ChimeraX commands (.cxc) that place a marker at each C-alpha (Angstrom):
marker #1 position -204.32,-143.37,76.28 radius 0.5
marker #1 position -204.02,-140.09,78.16 radius 0.5
marker #1 position -202.46,-141.00,81.11 radius 0.5
marker #1 position -203.58,-138.91,84.56 radius 0.5
marker #1 position -200.73,-136.33,85.77 radius 0.5
marker #1 position -199.66,-136.70,89.13 radius 0.5
marker #1 position -201.27,-134.02,90.33 radius 0.5
marker #1 position -204.58,-134.87,90.41 radius 0.5
marker #1 position -203.48,-138.71,91.39 radius 0.5
marker #1 position -201.58,-137.04,94.33 radius 0.5
marker #1 position -204.38,-135.07,94.89 radius 0.5
marker #1 position -207.10,-138.48,94.86 radius 0.5
marker #1 position -205.17,-139.92,97.07 radius 0.5
marker #1 position -205.21,-137.04,99.66 radius 0.5
marker #1 position -201.45,-135.91,99.40 radius 0.5
marker #1 position -201.29,-132.02,100.30 radius 0.5
marker #1 position -199.58,-130.05,97.79 radius 0.5
marker #1 position -196.93,-129.09,99.98 radius 0.5
marker #1 position -195.93,-132.63,100.55 radius 0.5
marker #1 position -196.10,-132.72,96.86 radius 0.5
marker #1 position -193.87,-129.74,96.29 radius 0.5
marker #1 position -191.26,-131.02,98.93 radius 0.5
marker #1 position -191.42,-135.13,97.22 radius 0.5
marker #1 position -188.67,-133.80,94.25 radius 0.5
marker #1 position -186.76,-132.39,96.78 radius 0.5
marker #1 position -186.37,-135.52,98.81 radius 0.5
marker #1 position -185.51,-137.56,95.74 radius 0.5
marker #1 position -182.73,-135.46,94.52 radius 0.5
marker #1 position -181.38,-136.25,97.91 radius 0.5
marker #1 position -182.33,-139.68,98.21 radius 0.5
marker #1 position -181.14,-140.07,94.32 radius 0.5
marker #1 position -177.23,-138.45,95.66 radius 0.5
marker #1 position -177.03,-141.07,98.26 radius 0.5
marker #1 position -177.99,-144.29,96.18 radius 0.5
marker #1 position -175.60,-142.94,93.95 radius 0.5
marker #1 position -172.86,-143.19,96.60 radius 0.5
marker #1 position -174.28,-146.57,97.94 radius 0.5
marker #1 position -175.85,-145.33,101.20 radius 0.5
marker #1 position -178.53,-148.08,102.27 radius 0.5
marker #1 position -180.12,-146.06,104.87 radius 0.5
marker #1 position -180.12,-142.36,106.13 radius 0.5
marker #1 position -181.69,-140.53,109.28 radius 0.5
marker #1 position -184.56,-138.55,109.03 radius 0.5
marker #1 position -182.16,-135.66,110.22 radius 0.5
marker #1 position -179.85,-136.45,107.45 radius 0.5
marker #1 position -182.28,-136.46,104.61 radius 0.5
marker #1 position -183.78,-133.56,106.61 radius 0.5
marker #1 position -180.58,-131.40,106.32 radius 0.5
marker #1 position -179.72,-132.76,103.12 radius 0.5
marker #1 position -183.66,-131.43,101.96 radius 0.5
marker #1 position -183.28,-127.95,103.18 radius 0.5
marker #1 position -186.43,-128.81,105.51 radius 0.5
marker #1 position -186.95,-129.56,109.21 radius 0.5
marker #1 position -187.18,-133.06,110.17 radius 0.5
marker #1 position -190.90,-133.48,111.94 radius 0.5
marker #1 position -192.18,-131.86,108.85 radius 0.5
marker #1 position -189.93,-135.29,106.99 radius 0.5
marker #1 position -191.61,-137.26,108.96 radius 0.5
marker #1 position -195.11,-135.94,108.46 radius 0.5
marker #1 position -194.83,-135.97,104.83 radius 0.5
marker #1 position -193.53,-139.69,104.60 radius 0.5
marker #1 position -196.64,-140.27,106.88 radius 0.5
marker #1 position -198.66,-139.93,104.30 radius 0.5
marker #1 position -196.85,-141.86,101.92 radius 0.5
marker #1 position -197.08,-144.95,104.25 radius 0.5
marker #1 position -193.27,-144.93,105.02 radius 0.5
marker #1 position -192.26,-144.38,108.59 radius 0.5
marker #1 position -188.62,-145.56,108.46 radius 0.5
marker #1 position -187.26,-147.69,111.44 radius 0.5
marker #1 position -186.29,-146.90,115.18 radius 0.5
marker #1 position -182.17,-146.74,115.14 radius 0.5
marker #1 position -182.43,-147.54,111.59 radius 0.5
marker #1 position -183.41,-144.83,109.46 radius 0.5
marker #1 position -185.94,-145.40,106.00 radius 0.5
marker #1 position -184.28,-147.71,103.10 radius 0.5
marker #1 position -183.00,-145.60,100.62 radius 0.5
marker #1 position -183.58,-147.79,97.46 radius 0.5
marker #1 position -186.56,-148.09,98.65 radius 0.5
marker #1 position -187.46,-144.22,99.08 radius 0.5
marker #1 position -186.37,-143.90,95.47 radius 0.5
marker #1 position -188.61,-146.12,94.66 radius 0.5
marker #1 position -191.55,-145.01,96.40 radius 0.5
marker #1 position -191.24,-141.55,95.99 radius 0.5
marker #1 position -191.20,-141.98,91.83 radius 0.5
marker #1 position -193.74,-143.96,91.84 radius 0.5
marker #1 position -195.99,-141.17,93.99 radius 0.5
marker #1 position -194.76,-138.61,91.47 radius 0.5
marker #1 position -195.65,-140.85,88.94 radius 0.5
marker #1 position -191.25,-141.20,87.43 radius 0.5
marker #1 position -191.72,-144.98,86.92 radius 0.5
marker #1 position -193.51,-144.42,83.63 radius 0.5
marker #1 position -192.83,-142.31,80.51 radius 0.5
marker #1 position -194.36,-138.74,80.37 radius 0.5
marker #1 position -194.51,-137.81,76.66 radius 0.5
marker #1 position -193.61,-133.91,76.46 radius 0.5
marker #1 position -194.21,-130.49,74.06 radius 0.5
marker #1 position -191.60,-127.51,74.72 radius 0.5
marker #1 position -193.94,-124.99,72.65 radius 0.5
marker #1 position -191.40,-121.58,71.54 radius 0.5
marker #1 position -187.75,-122.98,70.81 radius 0.5
marker #1 position -186.03,-119.88,71.08 radius 0.5
marker #1 position -183.41,-119.85,73.20 radius 0.5
marker #1 position -184.99,-121.44,76.69 radius 0.5
marker #1 position -186.99,-123.13,74.54 radius 0.5
marker #1 position -183.49,-124.07,73.18 radius 0.5
marker #1 position -182.04,-124.90,76.64 radius 0.5
marker #1 position -184.51,-127.11,78.29 radius 0.5
marker #1 position -184.93,-129.12,74.81 radius 0.5
marker #1 position -181.43,-129.97,75.63 radius 0.5
marker #1 position -181.31,-130.32,78.99 radius 0.5
marker #1 position -180.13,-134.45,79.94 radius 0.5
marker #1 position -182.83,-134.09,83.26 radius 0.5
marker #1 position -185.71,-134.55,81.89 radius 0.5
marker #1 position -185.05,-138.27,80.42 radius 0.5
marker #1 position -183.39,-139.71,84.04 radius 0.5
marker #1 position -186.95,-138.22,85.39 radius 0.5
marker #1 position -189.28,-139.76,83.08 radius 0.5
marker #1 position -189.98,-136.95,80.89 radius 0.5
marker #1 position -189.53,-137.49,77.23 radius 0.5
marker #1 position -189.54,-134.56,74.75 radius 0.5
marker #1 position -192.27,-135.88,72.36 radius 0.5
marker #1 position -191.96,-132.52,69.87 radius 0.5
marker #1 position -190.60,-128.87,69.87 radius 0.5
marker #1 position -192.92,-126.49,68.07 radius 0.5
marker #1 position -192.87,-122.89,67.07 radius 0.5
marker #1 position -194.98,-120.80,64.60 radius 0.5
marker #1 position -191.45,-118.67,63.26 radius 0.5
marker #1 position -191.36,-120.09,60.08 radius 0.5
marker #1 position -187.48,-119.42,60.26 radius 0.5
marker #1 position -187.75,-121.43,62.81 radius 0.5
marker #1 position -189.47,-124.36,62.21 radius 0.5
marker #1 position -187.01,-126.92,60.43 radius 0.5
marker #1 position -184.06,-126.23,62.48 radius 0.5
marker #1 position -183.05,-128.94,65.08 radius 0.5
marker #1 position -182.59,-129.26,68.67 radius 0.5
marker #1 position -181.22,-132.06,70.70 radius 0.5
marker #1 position -181.93,-133.80,67.30 radius 0.5
marker #1 position -185.65,-133.10,67.35 radius 0.5
marker #1 position -186.09,-131.02,64.50 radius 0.5
marker #1 position -188.91,-128.20,65.04 radius 0.5
marker #1 position -192.39,-128.36,63.62 radius 0.5
marker #1 position -194.66,-125.49,63.36 radius 0.5
marker #1 position -197.53,-124.71,65.80 radius 0.5
marker #1 position -200.23,-126.01,62.87 radius 0.5
marker #1 position -199.00,-130.00,63.71 radius 0.5
marker #1 position -199.73,-129.53,67.87 radius 0.5
marker #1 position -203.47,-131.28,67.86 radius 0.5
marker #1 position -202.04,-133.68,65.65 radius 0.5
marker #1 position -198.54,-134.80,68.03 radius 0.5
marker #1 position -200.24,-134.71,70.89 radius 0.5
marker #1 position -203.23,-136.59,70.02 radius 0.5
marker #1 position -200.57,-139.25,68.57 radius 0.5
marker #1 position -198.00,-138.82,71.59 radius 0.5
marker #1 position -200.23,-139.03,74.08 radius 0.5
marker #1 position -199.33,-135.72,75.65 radius 0.5
marker #1 position -200.67,-134.17,78.33 radius 0.5
marker #1 position -197.75,-132.14,80.16 radius 0.5
marker #1 position -196.78,-128.68,78.11 radius 0.5
marker #1 position -194.19,-126.52,78.30 radius 0.5
marker #1 position -194.37,-122.59,76.94 radius 0.5
marker #1 position -191.65,-120.81,76.91 radius 0.5
marker #1 position -193.00,-118.34,74.00 radius 0.5
marker #1 position -192.82,-114.30,74.20 radius 0.5
marker #1 position -195.89,-112.96,77.02 radius 0.5
marker #1 position -198.14,-111.76,74.53 radius 0.5
marker #1 position -198.31,-115.37,72.45 radius 0.5
marker #1 position -198.02,-117.25,75.51 radius 0.5
marker #1 position -202.43,-116.98,76.36 radius 0.5
marker #1 position -203.03,-118.08,72.77 radius 0.5
marker #1 position -200.66,-121.08,73.10 radius 0.5
marker #1 position -202.12,-122.31,76.67 radius 0.5
marker #1 position -205.28,-122.20,74.96 radius 0.5
marker #1 position -204.61,-124.43,71.58 radius 0.5
marker #1 position -202.38,-126.70,74.03 radius 0.5
marker #1 position -205.15,-127.49,76.61 radius 0.5
marker #1 position -207.83,-127.80,73.54 radius 0.5
marker #1 position -205.83,-130.17,72.37 radius 0.5
marker #1 position -206.03,-131.95,75.72 radius 0.5
marker #1 position -203.07,-131.24,77.58 radius 0.5
marker #1 position -203.81,-130.73,81.55 radius 0.5
marker #1 position -200.90,-129.98,82.00 radius 0.5
marker #1 position -198.74,-126.78,81.83 radius 0.5
marker #1 position -195.16,-125.31,82.66 radius 0.5
marker #1 position -195.16,-122.10,82.31 radius 0.5
marker #1 position -191.39,-120.33,81.70 radius 0.5
marker #1 position -193.72,-116.97,79.89 radius 0.5
marker #1 position -193.49,-113.99,82.22 radius 0.5
marker #1 position -197.62,-113.66,82.41 radius 0.5
marker #1 position -200.30,-115.21,84.09 radius 0.5
marker #1 position -201.92,-118.02,82.24 radius 0.5
marker #1 position -206.26,-118.58,82.96 radius 0.5
marker #1 position -207.35,-121.77,81.96 radius 0.5
marker #1 position -210.51,-124.11,82.60 radius 0.5
marker #1 position -210.55,-126.20,85.97 radius 0.5
marker #1 position -209.23,-129.52,86.00 radius 0.5
marker #1 position -205.79,-128.22,84.33 radius 0.5
marker #1 position -202.90,-127.27,86.37 radius 0.5
marker #1 position -200.73,-125.16,85.44 radius 0.5
marker #1 position -196.50,-124.34,87.20 radius 0.5
marker #1 position -194.98,-120.87,86.27 radius 0.5
marker #1 position -191.06,-120.49,86.38 radius 0.5
marker #1 position -190.78,-116.78,86.21 radius 0.5
marker #1 position -186.63,-116.13,86.62 radius 0.5
marker #1 position -187.06,-112.54,86.67 radius 0.5
marker #1 position -189.05,-112.89,89.30 radius 0.5
marker #1 position -186.71,-114.58,91.44 radius 0.5
marker #1 position -183.58,-112.73,90.34 radius 0.5
marker #1 position -185.70,-109.60,91.97 radius 0.5
marker #1 position -186.39,-111.47,94.94 radius 0.5
marker #1 position -182.51,-112.37,95.47 radius 0.5
marker #1 position -182.06,-108.07,95.04 radius 0.5
marker #1 position -184.25,-107.27,97.32 radius 0.5
marker #1 position -182.46,-109.24,100.37 radius 0.5
marker #1 position -178.74,-107.99,98.80 radius 0.5
marker #1 position -180.25,-104.64,99.10 radius 0.5
marker #1 position -181.08,-105.33,102.83 radius 0.5
marker #1 position -177.33,-107.10,103.20 radius 0.5
marker #1 position -176.12,-104.01,101.85 radius 0.5
marker #1 position -177.91,-101.63,104.46 radius 0.5
marker #1 position -178.90,-99.81,101.75 radius 0.5
marker #1 position -182.51,-97.92,101.84 radius 0.5
marker #1 position -184.92,-98.40,99.16 radius 0.5
marker #1 position -184.32,-94.09,97.56 radius 0.5
marker #1 position -181.47,-93.64,99.79 radius 0.5
marker #1 position -177.91,-93.70,98.37 radius 0.5
marker #1 position -174.99,-93.65,100.34 radius 0.5
marker #1 position -173.02,-90.67,100.67 radius 0.5
marker #1 position -171.01,-89.71,98.10 radius 0.5
marker #1 position -172.64,-92.99,95.85 radius 0.5
marker #1 position -175.61,-92.61,93.64 radius 0.5
marker #1 position -178.69,-94.16,94.95 radius 0.5
marker #1 position -180.36,-97.55,94.33 radius 0.5
marker #1 position -183.23,-96.11,92.10 radius 0.5
marker #1 position -180.11,-94.47,90.12 radius 0.5
marker #1 position -179.25,-97.51,89.11 radius 0.5
marker #1 position -182.34,-99.39,88.82 radius 0.5
marker #1 position -183.78,-100.30,84.96 radius 0.5
marker #1 position -185.18,-97.59,83.18 radius 0.5
marker #1 position -188.94,-98.98,83.84 radius 0.5
marker #1 position -188.31,-98.82,87.53 radius 0.5
marker #1 position -187.20,-95.34,87.09 radius 0.5
marker #1 position -190.18,-93.99,85.16 radius 0.5
marker #1 position -192.56,-96.17,87.90 radius 0.5
marker #1 position -190.39,-94.03,90.49 radius 0.5
marker #1 position -190.52,-90.93,88.80 radius 0.5
marker #1 position -194.30,-91.00,88.07 radius 0.5
marker #1 position -194.68,-91.82,91.77 radius 0.5
marker #1 position -192.94,-88.93,92.91 radius 0.5
marker #1 position -194.65,-86.23,90.90 radius 0.5
marker #1 position -197.81,-87.87,92.14 radius 0.5
marker #1 position -197.16,-87.29,95.41 radius 0.5
marker #1 position -195.86,-83.77,94.92 radius 0.5
marker #1 position -199.82,-83.46,93.35 radius 0.5
marker #1 position -201.44,-84.53,96.44 radius 0.5
marker #1 position -199.37,-82.57,98.35 radius 0.5
marker #1 position -199.86,-78.93,95.99 radius 0.5
marker #1 position -203.92,-80.15,96.45 radius 0.5
marker #1 position -203.37,-80.56,100.32 radius 0.5
marker #1 position -201.71,-77.18,100.88 radius 0.5
marker #1 position -204.26,-75.84,99.11 radius 0.5
marker #1 position -206.93,-76.79,100.86 radius 0.5
marker #1 position -205.20,-75.99,104.02 radius 0.5
marker #1 position -204.95,-72.48,102.97 radius 0.5
marker #1 position -208.45,-72.08,101.91 radius 0.5
marker #1 position -209.74,-73.59,105.61 radius 0.5
marker #1 position -207.01,-71.38,106.89 radius 0.5
marker #1 position -208.13,-67.75,105.22 radius 0.5
marker #1 position -211.89,-69.04,105.70 radius 0.5
marker #1 position -211.03,-69.17,109.38 radius 0.5
marker #1 position -209.62,-65.90,109.44 radius 0.5
marker #1 position -212.80,-64.12,107.58 radius 0.5
marker #1 position -215.89,-62.94,110.52 radius 0.5
marker #1 position -218.86,-64.62,110.50 radius 0.5
marker #1 position -221.32,-61.81,109.95 radius 0.5
marker #1 position -220.45,-58.65,107.93 radius 0.5
marker #1 position -220.30,-55.14,109.42 radius 0.5
marker #1 position -223.30,-52.61,108.62 radius 0.5
marker link #1:1,2 radius 0.2
marker link #1:2,3 radius 0.2
marker link #1:3,4 radius 0.2
marker link #1:4,5 radius 0.2
marker link #1:5,6 radius 0.2
marker link #1:6,7 radius 0.2
marker link #1:7,8 radius 0.2
marker link #1:8,9 radius 0.2
marker link #1:9,10 radius 0.2
marker link #1:10,11 radius 0.2
marker link #1:11,12 radius 0.2
marker link #1:12,13 radius 0.2
marker link #1:13,14 radius 0.2
marker link #1:14,15 radius 0.2
marker link #1:15,16 radius 0.2
marker link #1:16,17 radius 0.2
marker link #1:17,18 radius 0.2
marker link #1:18,19 radius 0.2
marker link #1:19,20 radius 0.2
marker link #1:20,21 radius 0.2
marker link #1:21,22 radius 0.2
marker link #1:22,23 radius 0.2
marker link #1:23,24 radius 0.2
marker link #1:24,25 radius 0.2
marker link #1:25,26 radius 0.2
marker link #1:26,27 radius 0.2
marker link #1:27,28 radius 0.2
marker link #1:28,29 radius 0.2
marker link #1:29,30 radius 0.2
marker link #1:30,31 radius 0.2
marker link #1:31,32 radius 0.2
marker link #1:32,33 radius 0.2
marker link #1:33,34 radius 0.2
marker link #1:34,35 radius 0.2
marker link #1:35,36 radius 0.2
marker link #1:36,37 radius 0.2
marker link #1:37,38 radius 0.2
marker link #1:38,39 radius 0.2
marker link #1:39,40 radius 0.2
marker link #1:40,41 radius 0.2
marker link #1:41,42 radius 0.2
marker link #1:42,43 radius 0.2
marker link #1:43,44 radius 0.2
marker link #1:44,45 radius 0.2
marker link #1:45,46 radius 0.2
marker link #1:46,47 radius 0.2
marker link #1:47,48 radius 0.2
marker link #1:48,49 radius 0.2
marker link #1:49,50 radius 0.2
marker link #1:50,51 radius 0.2
marker link #1:51,52 radius 0.2
marker link #1:52,53 radius 0.2
marker link #1:53,54 radius 0.2
marker link #1:54,55 radius 0.2
marker link #1:55,56 radius 0.2
marker link #1:56,57 radius 0.2
marker link #1:57,58 radius 0.2
marker link #1:58,59 radius 0.2
marker link #1:59,60 radius 0.2
marker link #1:60,61 radius 0.2
marker link #1:61,62 radius 0.2
marker link #1:62,63 radius 0.2
marker link #1:63,64 radius 0.2
marker link #1:64,65 radius 0.2
marker link #1:65,66 radius 0.2
marker link #1:66,67 radius 0.2
marker link #1:67,68 radius 0.2
marker link #1:68,69 radius 0.2
marker link #1:69,70 radius 0.2
marker link #1:70,71 radius 0.2
marker link #1:71,72 radius 0.2
marker link #1:72,73 radius 0.2
marker link #1:73,74 radius 0.2
marker link #1:74,75 radius 0.2
marker link #1:75,76 radius 0.2
marker link #1:76,77 radius 0.2
marker link #1:77,78 radius 0.2
marker link #1:78,79 radius 0.2
marker link #1:79,80 radius 0.2
marker link #1:80,81 radius 0.2
marker link #1:81,82 radius 0.2
marker link #1:82,83 radius 0.2
marker link #1:83,84 radius 0.2
marker link #1:84,85 radius 0.2
marker link #1:85,86 radius 0.2
marker link #1:86,87 radius 0.2
marker link #1:87,88 radius 0.2
marker link #1:88,89 radius 0.2
marker link #1:89,90 radius 0.2
marker link #1:90,91 radius 0.2
marker link #1:91,92 radius 0.2
marker link #1:92,93 radius 0.2
marker link #1:93,94 radius 0.2
marker link #1:94,95 radius 0.2
marker link #1:95,96 radius 0.2
marker link #1:96,97 radius 0.2
marker link #1:97,98 radius 0.2
marker link #1:98,99 radius 0.2
marker link #1:99,100 radius 0.2
marker link #1:100,101 radius 0.2
marker link #1:101,102 radius 0.2
marker link #1:102,103 radius 0.2
marker link #1:103,104 radius 0.2
marker link #1:104,105 radius 0.2
marker link #1:105,106 radius 0.2
marker link #1:106,107 radius 0.2
marker link #1:107,108 radius 0.2
marker link #1:108,109 radius 0.2
marker link #1:109,110 radius 0.2
marker link #1:110,111 radius 0.2
marker link #1:111,112 radius 0.2
marker link #1:112,113 radius 0.2
marker link #1:113,114 radius 0.2
marker link #1:114,115 radius 0.2
marker link #1:115,116 radius 0.2
marker link #1:116,117 radius 0.2
marker link #1:117,118 radius 0.2
marker link #1:118,119 radius 0.2
marker link #1:119,120 radius 0.2
marker link #1:120,121 radius 0.2
marker link #1:121,122 radius 0.2
marker link #1:122,123 radius 0.2
marker link #1:123,124 radius 0.2
marker link #1:124,125 radius 0.2
marker link #1:125,126 radius 0.2
marker link #1:126,127 radius 0.2
marker link #1:127,128 radius 0.2
marker link #1:128,129 radius 0.2
marker link #1:129,130 radius 0.2
marker link #1:130,131 radius 0.2
marker link #1:131,132 radius 0.2
marker link #1:132,133 radius 0.2
marker link #1:133,134 radius 0.2
marker link #1:134,135 radius 0.2
marker link #1:135,136 radius 0.2
marker link #1:136,137 radius 0.2
marker link #1:137,138 radius 0.2
marker link #1:138,139 radius 0.2
marker link #1:139,140 radius 0.2
marker link #1:140,141 radius 0.2
marker link #1:141,142 radius 0.2
marker link #1:142,143 radius 0.2
marker link #1:143,144 radius 0.2
marker link #1:144,145 radius 0.2
marker link #1:145,146 radius 0.2
marker link #1:146,147 radius 0.2
marker link #1:147,148 radius 0.2
marker link #1:148,149 radius 0.2
marker link #1:149,150 radius 0.2
marker link #1:150,151 radius 0.2
marker link #1:151,152 radius 0.2
marker link #1:152,153 radius 0.2
marker link #1:153,154 radius 0.2
marker link #1:154,155 radius 0.2
marker link #1:155,156 radius 0.2
marker link #1:156,157 radius 0.2
marker link #1:157,158 radius 0.2
marker link #1:158,159 radius 0.2
marker link #1:159,160 radius 0.2
marker link #1:160,161 radius 0.2
marker link #1:161,162 radius 0.2
marker link #1:162,163 radius 0.2
marker link #1:163,164 radius 0.2
marker link #1:164,165 radius 0.2
marker link #1:165,166 radius 0.2
marker link #1:166,167 radius 0.2
marker link #1:167,168 radius 0.2
marker link #1:168,169 radius 0.2
marker link #1:169,170 radius 0.2
marker link #1:170,171 radius 0.2
marker link #1:171,172 radius 0.2
marker link #1:172,173 radius 0.2
marker link #1:173,174 radius 0.2
marker link #1:174,175 radius 0.2
marker link #1:175,176 radius 0.2
marker link #1:176,177 radius 0.2
marker link #1:177,178 radius 0.2
marker link #1:178,179 radius 0.2
marker link #1:179,180 radius 0.2
marker link #1:180,181 radius 0.2
marker link #1:181,182 radius 0.2
marker link #1:182,183 radius 0.2
marker link #1:183,184 radius 0.2
marker link #1:184,185 radius 0.2
marker link #1:185,186 radius 0.2
marker link #1:186,187 radius 0.2
marker link #1:187,188 radius 0.2
marker link #1:188,189 radius 0.2
marker link #1:189,190 radius 0.2
marker link #1:190,191 radius 0.2
marker link #1:191,192 radius 0.2
marker link #1:192,193 radius 0.2
marker link #1:193,194 radius 0.2
marker link #1:194,195 radius 0.2
marker link #1:195,196 radius 0.2
marker link #1:196,197 radius 0.2
marker link #1:197,198 radius 0.2
marker link #1:198,199 radius 0.2
marker link #1:199,200 radius 0.2
marker link #1:200,201 radius 0.2
marker link #1:201,202 radius 0.2
marker link #1:202,203 radius 0.2
marker link #1:203,204 radius 0.2
marker link #1:204,205 radius 0.2
marker link #1:205,206 radius 0.2
marker link #1:206,207 radius 0.2
marker link #1:207,208 radius 0.2
marker link #1:208,209 radius 0.2
marker link #1:209,210 radius 0.2
marker link #1:210,211 radius 0.2
marker link #1:211,212 radius 0.2
marker link #1:212,213 radius 0.2
marker link #1:213,214 radius 0.2
marker link #1:214,215 radius 0.2
marker link #1:215,216 radius 0.2
marker link #1:216,217 radius 0.2
marker link #1:217,218 radius 0.2
marker link #1:218,219 radius 0.2
marker link #1:219,220 radius 0.2
marker link #1:220,221 radius 0.2
marker link #1:221,222 radius 0.2
marker link #1:222,223 radius 0.2
marker link #1:223,224 radius 0.2
marker link #1:224,225 radius 0.2
marker link #1:225,226 radius 0.2
marker link #1:226,227 radius 0.2
marker link #1:227,228 radius 0.2
marker link #1:228,229 radius 0.2
marker link #1:229,230 radius 0.2
marker link #1:230,231 radius 0.2
marker link #1:231,232 radius 0.2
marker link #1:232,233 radius 0.2
marker link #1:233,234 radius 0.2
marker link #1:234,235 radius 0.2
marker link #1:235,236 radius 0.2
marker link #1:236,237 radius 0.2
marker link #1:237,238 radius 0.2
marker link #1:238,239 radius 0.2
marker link #1:239,240 radius 0.2
marker link #1:240,241 radius 0.2
marker link #1:241,242 radius 0.2
marker link #1:242,243 radius 0.2
marker link #1:243,244 radius 0.2
marker link #1:244,245 radius 0.2
marker link #1:245,246 radius 0.2
marker link #1:246,247 radius 0.2
marker link #1:247,248 radius 0.2
marker link #1:248,249 radius 0.2
marker link #1:249,250 radius 0.2
marker link #1:250,251 radius 0.2
marker link #1:251,252 radius 0.2
marker link #1:252,253 radius 0.2
marker link #1:253,254 radius 0.2
marker link #1:254,255 radius 0.2
marker link #1:255,256 radius 0.2
marker link #1:256,257 radius 0.2
marker link #1:257,258 radius 0.2
marker link #1:258,259 radius 0.2
marker link #1:259,260 radius 0.2
marker link #1:260,261 radius 0.2
marker link #1:261,262 radius 0.2
marker link #1:262,263 radius 0.2
marker link #1:263,264 radius 0.2
marker link #1:264,265 radius 0.2
marker link #1:265,266 radius 0.2
marker link #1:266,267 radius 0.2
marker link #1:267,268 radius 0.2
marker link #1:268,269 radius 0.2
marker link #1:269,270 radius 0.2
marker link #1:270,271 radius 0.2
marker link #1:271,272 radius 0.2
marker link #1:272,273 radius 0.2
marker link #1:273,274 radius 0.2
marker link #1:274,275 radius 0.2
marker link #1:275,276 radius 0.2
marker link #1:276,277 radius 0.2
view
């Protein structure tokens, strides 16, 4: 019997999506405290460990029915259980990974899945040179087996690590097979029907955001190099430089058109309104 993924469970209980997104942060901080045998923790200490403010933490925990004890704080072990239960981590979640390249291999070998209740049920790929190999002790099976695996293993969560061009087709296959939650690592936007949840992880976007902050910290303005050094755009990847050059050409053409129009208006204004007889 296929289970309902946590996203729909928490929505049914009236827990906001923003709170759901923070629950794993609290759980990670609480697990670290539990491993150090810390029995209780204040909202301020836990909020600092999770990277949120204490008022937001207390509001989030109120949705779970957990308010702590004044002067004592929260019971660490109980909160670990409570959040794990709310996230659905007290049960086993079979997962299929589709696309066993470098990233697919890395995810298959990631030990954090099993410790958090996620069991990699199968590794799938369409490349005949990859099918039959193994990763993390599991054989890589052909995509033709997808539907049978989803049915027999009661899979409701799929992970896509394919090239972007194949991601939508894989997504469609997963949904048609009965998968209702998808973690997408492919750098593309997926279209899914109502009732299917998609979470996107794009490492290149995160790096671009960090590059933005690094540029600002260095005091550099976009497209303006420092004295004696190459400009920011000169150090950018080829596609970025090509796009910038295209924009420059378009801006130059627009300026030329504007200058021509202005010259025409000026010439027209110099002509007499009535031609002399």
